[in-house]
C-alpha positions, 0 to 999 in steps of 0.5 A, a space after each residue: 785314417 781309414 776309421 770313419 770314426 775314432 775311438 774315445 780313447 785315441 780322440 783324447 790323446 790327438 787331442 792332447 798332442 795338438 793342444 801341447 799336453 801329449 807327446 806323439 810317443 803316446 800314439 804308439 800303443 794304438 800304432 801296435 795294436 792296429 799293426 797285430 790287427 794287420 800283421 798276426 804274427 807279431 803276437 807269435 813271432 817268438 813262436 814262429 822263429 822257433 818253428 822256422 830255425 833251420 841251423 840244426 836239421 841233423 837234429 830232424 833225424 833223431 833214427 840216423 842219429 841214433 846209429 854210427 854210420 860210415 860215408 864213403 865219398 866216391 869222387 870223380 869225373 864222368 865215366 870214371 867208374 865211381 857210381 859203379 863201384 858203390 853199386 857193386 857194394 849195394 848188390 853185395 849188401 843184404 839190403 840197401 836203397 839206390 837214390 837217383 836223380 831221374 827215374 831212367 837211373 832209378 830204372 837202369 839200378 833196379 833192371 840191372 838188380 833184378 839181372 843180377 838176381 838181386 830182388 829189388 823194388 822201383 819206387 818212383 813218385 808215379 810208379 811202384 814195382 815190385 820185384 816179387 810177385 806177391 807184392 812183399 817189399 824187397 830188401 833192395 830198393 831203387 828210387 828217386 831221391 825225393 821218394 827215399 824213405 828216412 825210417 826204413 834200416 838198411 845195410 847200404 845206401 848209395 846217394 848219386 849225383 852229390 853235387 845236386 845238393 847245391 840245385 837251387 829247386 831240388 837241393 833239399 832231397 840229397 841234404 834230407 838222404 845224407 843226413 836222415 837216411 838210416 844206413 850203415 854205410 852210405 856211399 855218396 857219388 859225385 864231383 870232388 868240388 863236393 868234398 868239403 861241404 859233405 866232409 863239413 855236414 858229416 862233421 856236424 853229425 858226428 861221422 868221419 867221410 873216407 874219399 875215394 877218388 878216380 879217374 876218366 876210363 877213356 881219353 877225352 879231347 878237345 878239338 881245335 877246330 869247330 864244326 861249323 858246318 853240318 855238313 861235317 857230321 859224321 856218325 857218332 856224333 852228338 850235337 847238344 842244345 839248350 833249347 828245344 826250339 834248337 832240337 827242332 830246328 838242328 834237325 830239320 837241317 840234318 835230315 835235309 842233308 839226307 841223314 837220320 837222327 835220334 832227338 832227345 830232349 827233357 820233356 820226352 816221356 822216359 820211353 821215348 828217351 830210351 827209344 830213340 837211344 836205342 836207336 841211336 846205339 844200335 849199330 844197324 840202325 841207319 840213324 847215327 846222329 844225335 840232337 840233345 839237350 843237355 838232358 843226356 848228361 845223367 842217366 842215359 848211356 850213349 854211343 857217342 864219339 864226339 860232342 857237339 856244343 851247338 850254344 855254350 849259353 843256357 838260361 838258368 833260374 838263380 836261387 832267388 828264382 830270377 831266369 838268367 842267361 849265360 854261359 854254362 858252367 865248368 861243371 855242366 860242360 864237364 858232364 856234357 863233354 864227358 858222354 863222349 868215348 864212354 867206357 865199354 861203347 865202340 869208342 875208345 876216346 872222346 872227343 868234343 868241340 863246338 859249332 861255331 868257331 867262335 865258342 870254341 876258345 871260351 869252351 877250352 877256357 870252361 874246361 880248364 877251369 877247376 869246378 868251383 867247391 859246393 858251398 851250402 847244401 839245399 833245405 825245405 819247410 816240411 809240412 809238420 812245420 807249415 801246419 804249426 806255422 798255420 796254427 798261429 796263423 789261421 786266417 794266411 794263406 798257404 802262398 802267405 805261410 811259405 813267405 813269412 816262413 822263409 822271411 823268418 827262417 834262420 840257416 847255418 852258413 852250410 845251408 841255404 832255402 831251396 826256391 819256393 816259386 813252384 810251389 807259391 804258383 800252385 798255392 796261389 793257382 788253388 787258393 780258392 778251393 776248399 782244402 785241408 792243408 795237408 792236402 793244399 800242401 801235397 798238391 802244391 808239391 806236384 812236380 809239374 812244369 808251370 809252364 804248360 797251361 793245360 797241365 796246371 789246368 788240369 791240376 787245377 781241376 784235379 783240386 776242385 774234383 777232390 775238394 767235391 769229395 769225387 773221385 777223379 775216375 778213368 773216365 773222368 780224366 779220358 774226357 777231359 784228355 780226348 783220350 783216345 789221341 792220334 798220331 801227331 800232324 805237326 809240331 803243336 800236336 806233339 807238344 800237346 801229347 807231351 803236356 797230356 802225357 805228364 798230365 798221366 803222370 800227374 795223375 799216378 802221382 797223385 793216386 800214390 798219395 790220395 789212392 781212393 780219390 785217384 782209384 784207377 792208376 792202373 788204368 792210367 798207367 796202361 793208356 800212358 804206355 800206349 801215348 809213349 809210343 804214340 810220342 815215338 812215332 811222332 819223334 821218329 817223324 819229327 822232320 814231317 811235322 816241322 814241314 807240316 807246321 810251316 806249310 800250315 803257318 800263313 804266307 808272308 810270316 817267318 818259319 815260326 812252329 809251336 814257341 817260335 823257331 830260332 834260326 841256327 848261326 849255322 844255314 840261316 835262311 835269307 828269306 826269314 831274315 828279310 821277312 822278319 824286318 817286315 813283319 815288325 809290326 806282327 812282333 809288336 802287335 804281339 808283344 804291345 797285346 801281351 804286355 796290355 794283358 799283364 798289365 790288365 791282370 796286375 790291375 785287377 781287371 779281367 783280361 780276355 787276352 790272357 788266355 789268348 798269348 799262345 796263340 799270339 805266338 802261334 799265327 801269322 800277321 795277317 791271319 792273326 789279326 784277323 783272327 782277333 778282329 773276328 772274334 771282338 778282341 780287337 777292333 779296327 781302332 785298336 789295331 790301328 794304335 798297335 801297329 802305330 807302337 811297332 815303331 818303337 822297335 827300330 833294327 840297330 845296325 850296328 850290333 848283331 844277335 849272338 847268343 843273347 836272351 833274346 834268342 830263346 825269346 817268345 817273339 822270335 828273334 832268331 840267333 844272327 839276326 839284328 839286335 833291336 833297340 827301343 827309341 825313347 817315345 813320349 805319349 800323352 793322353 787326351 781326355 780321362 785317364 781311364 779311357 785313354 789306359 784302357 784304349 792304349 
């Protein structure tokens, strides 16, 4: 149908069919020829199915299969000593590898081992530290699990937090370590829920699993009352929030009461997390309260008396890559609650409760439920498999290769293919840059948060410079990041400094994969340490930064900083609540402009508003509208149309927003505010459709 002319043989077939002398089935060979032009994989489907056959992962590691390994599973809850016993065997061995989920954990074992006079190297994605001054490899190594070697022989290997083998994004790393490490003894530490799966996986390798069970060393009590007010805080309390915005809000309210608090969340640099933990743990420091995300669930030794859940609802990403908001799982609740009353700390027992009375019964129910067994282990396509796919499909993009691989892959019931949305996002982002497949694959596996525009833009610049074969020097990086940087004056600047720290991490990560092209790793590491100190200053003064951000906001707006503060249910500001209703047009303006940008992006038209979405969240009604008018992004007519759209949103007096997905939305409809419903609304466009769509 797309051809300007029909080939002679097809013309004859069509004519025969029209004249009753042929059958429609005669068209099939022509359809198949066309299909193979559109879908080249049809010509080599059998080969592609063989390459993407993931049903026998144990066979990928012949070195591990060549030895008979002893598998010991140390099973128990948090603070039961399971990892301690595994590490004691690690330290007594002639050689060993520790594989942990976090840089902080790897660093802790690295220090502990060297303090015990057992030379141990540190290997993470961004760092290599040798125990020996002459840079000779030590017989022991502590590493993040993605960095473990499956070719190096060891006497003992320790795999920590084995239950993360089910993680939708990183589970493949635990599967690889469990099946592929060449060690005489493998000590696996984690929740009892993973015992059956590990036993079943090891059955396929012909190896038996010895299980050692441990009980918690100190009692943990679920209190029969909620905190209800921050006035009831006492020394050793830790308030756990599930968003950075709640961290800001709660810490602001605590310090308004004249109390000092330490702050820990996931995007902070490791050095800052350690400093905040040290400040909280120090009995001589006036800081006795900790406000943290679930980042404290692993990797930090904290002297906590009582864990207080600010909320029991957490955003998560499922195996399909879809964002969901649901109550925390029993596993997550136990992991976090178990940080209270740590063995060896000044508190001999731990306590756990909630901030709000309504949540306490549900938390008690969550903690009382058994942890569901881990059902499957994650897998990820290797670069070799993708290269073989590319050989058969030379014209396909890397993102398409991954899609085809996943769609054709066959997995055993004990495995699943990990979510690859982040990989595909980076593959699409750098698709236009000329890179060979292996280099492209490496760039796409770079560990970064795709929600950070500055970091993503930097990766794009790295790839472009790399493709030109121009080394990325220290001076180039300093120009791009505007180094040196000053201490932050508000939250927005603190968030930017955290993004710059991530950029330095990205440079260091790439420097170990492309040493010639990223030659100044030592210099970058030096300025990263200085940046860590600057961020520490900002975090120590976080309440001042929040106040500075609020005072800089336009009059008549809610107290919105950075990603929009959700209001805590413990203390609502009536002024903010009342102004939320008056600011409906502002919210609708932001939503409508963002939606318009997305619609244009999908239709292939360039959107001048696309890069402004972050700014839309950070400015008030008056200043934002005036700014957009000044810069020519909006006309008065467009502004009137957008404001009329705001009438789509009206408060529902019968409903209250509590722990709904909207509480952490970019539109800042804080917890405890009214839920909004959308009226059904009919549009009629007069005149040419295109003009109407563009105008709207």
